[in-house]
N, C-alpha and C positions, 0 to 999 in steps of 0.2 A: 577082675575083669573090667576092660574099662569101657566108659558107658559115652554115650552122645545122644543128648536130648535136644531135641527140634523141635522148634516153637514155631506155628503158623498161628493165625489170624483168630480162631478156633480156640487155642488154647487162651487169647486174653477177651476172646467173647465170652467165655465162661467165667470170668472172672468176677465174684459176688459183689466187690465194690465198686461197682459202676455204677453211674445212673442207670436206671431201667426208661428213662425216658430220651437218653442219650447213649443207645448199646453201641459197645466195643463193634466196628465194621469189618465184615467177612469183604473180600474180594469184590462180590457185586454189588455191597452196599456202599461201595466209598461214593460214588455219582450222589445218592440220598443226603449224605451228609450235607452237602450243602445247602438243603432246605431247612435244618434246621438255623438259620442265618436270618437275622430281621431285613426284610425287602429292601432296604435302603441301603445295605451292606454290600461291599463291593464281592465279597462271598458270592452273596446271595444272587449276585448279575454272574458271578463267573459258573453258577449251577444253570442257568438258562443257557448261558453262551457252551456249554459241556451236553446241554442234551442236545443242543441243535449238532453238534459234531458227532456226538453217539448215534444219530438218527441216520446216519451214511456210512455209519459201522458196524450195523446189525445189534445194536446196542450192546457191541465187546468194548470193553475195557480198556484190558491188554492192548488189544488191536490197534485200537485207536489211539492209545499213550505212544505205543512203538513209532505210528504215523507222526503224530507231531515230535518226537523225539528225533525223527530222521529229519523233518522237516527243517527242525532246527539247527542240526551237525550241517545239513548241507548247501541249505539258505539261508536263513536267517543270522546265525550266530557269522560266517566268515565276513556278511556287510554289516553286521552290528547293529543288524535292525530290529528292534525294541516295539515299534508302533508296527498297526496293518495298512501299508501305504496298497490306495486301490489301483494305481497305476502299475507298480513297481511290481505287485501280483500276477498284474496283466501281462508282466513280460514274463513271469515264469510259465502260466497257460499257454502264452502262442508259442513259447521255444520247444526245441522236444527235451528240456533239461529233467523234467517227470520223469520220462522211461526209462531214460538214462539211469537214474537214481533207483528208481524203483522197478528194477527190470523183469520181476515176475507176471507173467502176463495178468493173472489174478491180482496184482498189486497196483498197476496200472491206474485202473479205473476208480478204484478206491482211494488212490492218491490224489486223482483229477477231483474226484465228491470233496474230498475233506480242505481242498484249496480253492475250490468252489463256496467253499462255505467259511473260507476267511476271505475272501475274496466281496462277498453280499457284511459281514461283520465291519470291513472299511472302509463300504458304502456310507453306510449309517450315520445317523447326524453325531457327532462327535462329541456329546453331550450324553449319548448312552453312556458312554466309558468304556465297551468291549471292546473299541480299535487299541487299547492297550494291552490287550490280551493277544501278542506274539508268541510263539510257543515258550518261548525263553519264560516269559512276564505268568504265563501261560502254570507253569511249573512250581516255577516260585510262589504264585497267588495259591494255587491249590495244595502249594507244600503248610504254608501261612496257615488255611484252614481246617486242614487235619492235625497239626498243634494244637489250634485252639477248642478245634472239636474233642478231640485227645482229652486234654488238659480238665476240661469241663465235667468229662467222662466220669473220667477216675476220680473218686472221691478219698479213699484214704486208702493206704498203703501200711504192710504187704499184704500178698492175697496169700488166703489160707491153704489155696488150692497148688498154689505152685509154691509154697513153702513146704509141704509135702513132698512136694516133685522130686523137691531141689535136698530133703533133710539126711538124705543117705548118700549125697556124692561125698567122691574124694578129690584130691590130687591131680588123679590118671582121668579126671572124666572131665567132659565138656558142654554146654550148652551153648548150643547155636539158635539164634534167635531170627525171625525173619519179619520180626515186627519193629516197629519206629517207637511204639510206647513205651514207658520204663514201668511197667509193672512187672518182668522177671526182672529187673537191675535191682529194685529195692524189694522184692522176695530176696534173692540170693542174699543180698546183705544182711536181711535181719536173720538169715540161716548160718550167716559166720562164711557163708561162702564165696564173697567178692571181696575181694584186696585188691591190691596191685599187681600183687603176683597172676592175678588173674588176667591180666592185658599185656604182656611181657612177648616181644616181640610184633604186637602191632602197630608199633610207629606211634605211639603216641606221645603229644611235648609233655603234656601232664596230665595225671590221674586226680579229682577230685572228689572225697565220697565222705558222706557224712564221720561227724565225730562219735566213737564208740568210747564206750567207759573203760577203763584201764582192768589187764586182765589179771583175774585173779589162780588161773589156772599153777598148778603147784609143780614148776617145773624147776631145775636144779639150774637155774643162769640169770646170773645177774640183771637186775634192772628191766622195768617193765618194758620199756621199748624193744628190746633185745627178746625178751620172753614174746610179745605180741607179734613179734617179726615170725618167731620159729614157727607159733599158732598158724598164721599166716602160711607159712609155705606150705605145709604139712596139709590144711584145711581150704585152700583156697581150690577154685575149678576155671578154664582156661570158659572164656564167656565171650561169644561171638556176635557183632549184631551185622551180620550179611549185607544189610540191606541200609545201612547204614542206621541213625539213633536221633530222636530228638535228645539225648542225653550229651549230644558231640557238640561241639561249637569250634568253627573258623576263627582265623585270625585276618584282618584287613589289611592290607598294606598300607603305609606311610603314603601319605602325597608325593613322595620323593623317587618311591619305590619303583624300579621300572621305567623309568622317564628316559629314555634311549633312541629317544626320534620314532622308534618302531614304532605299529599296532598291532597289538595282542589278537592274533583270532584263536581266544578260548573263553567259555560260557565263565569261567574263574579267573580269570585276567585279577581280577581285584581282591585275591586272598590270598596271602602271605606262601612260601614252601618253605616245608621244611627240612633243616639239614640231612635230617634220616630220610628224605626223599618223596616224594608229594606234600601235599598239604598240613600245613601246622594245623593240628587239631587237637583240641582239650577235650578229657571224656571229664564231666561233671553230675553228680549225682545229688551234691549239695544245694542247700536254697539258691537260689540266683540272686538273691539281695543281701549274701553274704559279703564279708568284706573283703574277698576277692580282688585283685583289681578287673574289672570287668570291660574295661577302655578299649576299643576295638575289635570285640568279639562280635559275630554274626553266626545266622545260622549256617552251617555247612550242606551240601548239595545231601539228595539220599536218591537213592532207586528205585522208581517207582516201577511198578508192573508191568518193564519193558518184556517183551519179547528177544532183545540183540543183547543183552548185557554183557558180552564178551569182551567186547571194546570198551564198556566202561573198566570194566575190570583192569585191564589193560591200560587204562589210561587214569586210573587212580589210584596212588598208592595204598592208601587205607584200604579202600575197596579189596585190591589183588592180593593183599595180607591176609585181613579175614577170610578171602574164598581158602585162599592156600592155606592156610590152617586148619579149617572146615575138614576139607579134603584130608589132610594130614591125619584130623583125628579120626577121621571116618574110616582111612584105610588099617588103625590100629583099632577099632573100636570092637568088643565081642560083642555086644548091646547096643542096640540101637533103639531108643524111644520118639516115636513118632506121635508130636501131639498139635490134633487143631490146623495139621499140615499137608496141602495134596499137591503131586510134585505132576498128575493126572493134566498138564496143561501143555502151549505148544513152546515153552521154554526148554528147545531142545539143547539151547547151549551149557546150561545149569544142570541138567540131565546127563548130557555125555559127560562132564564133568564127575556127578556123581558115580556113573558105569565104571568108569576111570579109577577112581579112588578105591572103589569098593571091590574091583577086581578079581580075583583068587580062587584058590582050589580051596579055602577055608570058610565055609559059609557063617555069617552072623547070625543073632535072633532078631526079630524086628518085634518091639512091642508097640500093638497103633491104639490112642486112644484118639475115638474118631467115630459119630455118629452116622458116618455111611455105612450101610447093609448091602452094600454092592459089594461081591464078592471078588468083582474083577479089581477093585479098589487093592482089595487084599494082595492078590496075586502080581499085580503090577506095582507096588510097591515091594514086595518080597523079592521081585526080579533084578527092581532098580538098587537094592543096599545088594545084593548077592546075600538075601537070607533067609531062614526057614520063620514062619511065623512063630512067635511066642503066645504070651498073654495081647486078650483082645477087651477092650473097654470102649461101651458104649455112648459113654462122657467123662468128665473129666471128674467130678463127682464119684461116678461108677471105679476110676482107680483110687480114688481118696480114700471110700471105704473099704474097697479091698484090702488095701495095703496096711491099714488101721486095723482091719480084724486080724490081721497076720502079725500086724507087731502086738497086741495082745493075744 
């Protein structure tokens, strides 16, 4: 009975191995993590800038990030504009460009309001530092803040809750995480479910996992390497990080790469392309200070909570492969575990892909691990995944306690 486990921010937030003073955030908590940094830091300044932008988007972080992404794609990135320049922003406001890009009458006034905030920031004193926050730099700095905060929050690995969730999985199963952190990664590895076979077909250039003890399982196969390969083949599960991960790394281009006289119009023009298609991406769960050659490797892009992900999936092969694998595993799954993840949002593109993948005469079984008491939450997700409701747990801890009692 193939299973798909879908992990959302609620799964990471439930992990007991995190700092209680730096809890893992849900979507609505993202702006608040910037308040945990010292006032003189750039991350704290980013928090003040983010609050100003949220004020004109009714506090909706998804809406704001989507507007910033579309502004970057339409105006800043083609021009290579990495600073907020008041005169240039005046040209955007004076032209008819914004209504042409944001054609929905409900979007146009919000887009103008966001750009007007950028204009005010651009006219402030240079020493404020906020002028560096063009949309592209805004995302880069925000990603850096998330990475540092998550690293400070997670104290030890693996997570006992995730370990129990993964314990009974087999090679026909899939774990799809929408989280950037490495909680699920380390827990899968500790459960001996994460091996190089977990990443087949996803286009990674290299898979770096921590060293493991030599297998002692009595298999009639010569050599520990061959025995380990057989064990990995049968025990590993598919592992997807649909929105990217802090365990991914991209390779920088050499100075001579791509210097053919043209001006690249891409936010990732400084990253090396893989012969497999798309960016060259390394997966690394090991120690960043190990003996592996890290020269030229840098942080890759991640997918923020945008409401326009379709173009990102199409333009970035690593994300497109993950989404295709997610849909394929959903198609064949008989059981789906939804753990701390809600699809009741405005991401109609992703929800449409899920409906298409799960469409058919055979209904699946959906188990929900979530504190929501709203009956609509259950009916919405059962309809989304073409499933009947299976078991319902109000918390990750309740699921673990129930599963332990069954085994005992």
